[in-house]
N, C-alpha and C positions, 0 to 999 in steps of 0.2 A: 607701832611698838615704841616704848619709851626706852631711854638709855639705862633705866634701872632694871629692865627685863633681863632675866637670866636665861642662859642657854645651858644645855647639858652636853657633855662630850665624853665619849668612852676613852678610857686611859690609853694613851699612845697614838690617838688619831689627831690629825691636824685640824685646826680651827674651822676650816670650811665645812667640815663634817659634823659640826655642832647642830643641835636641834633646840627649839624652844623647850625650856624646862617645864614638865607637866606638874611640878610640885609634889611628886610622889616618887618612890624608887623606880628607876628605869631598868626594866628587864631587857634582854636582847630583843625579844619580839616587839616590845613597845618602842624601842629605839628604831627598829626596822620600819615600823609603821610611821613614826615621826619623820624619819629621814626620807621615806618615800613621799610623804605629803610635802615636805620641803622641796624635793626635786620636782614634783608635779607642779608646784607653784612657780618655780624657776622656768620650767619648760613652757607653761602656759603664758608666762609674762612675755616671752619672745620666742614663739615656735620656730621661726626661720633661723634665728641664731642658734637655737638648740639643735636643729637638724644639721646646720653647718658645723657645729662643734662636734657632734657625733660622727659626721662623715669625715672630718679631718683625722680621725683616729684609725683610718683604714690600715695603715702599715704598722703602727705601734700597738694598736689594740683592736684587732679585727672583730672581736666579739662586740665591742661598742659600736663599730661601724655597722655590723649586722643588725643591731637593734634598730637603727634608723631605717635600714633597708627592708627589714622583714617584719617589723612590728608596727601597728598603727600608733600614732602619736599618743593616744590615750593610754597606751601600755608602756611607754618608754620609761617612766619612773619606776614602775614595778620591775621591769626587765633589768634596769640598772642595779637595783637593790639585790636582785637574785643573781647577778653576774658573778663569775668566778673572781674577777678583779676586785669587786666590792667585798665579797666574802673573805678574800685573803687579807684585807685590811683589818678585819674585826679581831679584837683581842681574844685569846683563848680564855684567860681568867677575866671574867666580866666585872668591870668596875668603871667608875667614871666620876666626874665632878661637875659642879656648876661653874660656868665661865661667863665672861662678858661676851655678848654677841659681837660678831664682826660682819661687815658686809660680805656677802658671798655671791659669786656668779656660778652659773652652770659650768662655764669654761674652767673655773678653778677646780671644781669637783671632778670633772672629766680628766683634767691633767693629773690628778692624784690616782686615777684608775688606769691611766695609760701606761 
């Protein structure tokens, strides 16, 4: 990715939840597909760290802990996007803007959900 690549971020969400801009209007369903792909990539980049990050949330976000315990790793990204914590972050009035990408870790994203 070059520094000129743009990301898209729903209004009101923090930068770690930005996704690569597809160059077209971003609907809620397209955003969910893009953020799931981003999370899948972060999980696949370091599965052990991903499991550790999910398991650290046992007290503050038991739903996230349960994802690591009850779902196969291949389903973690999908389960995170479908979680109540993630859904509660999404704006009711759907809009967003292109932003400069920032480095993102799975830990940063999970901290937003906990």
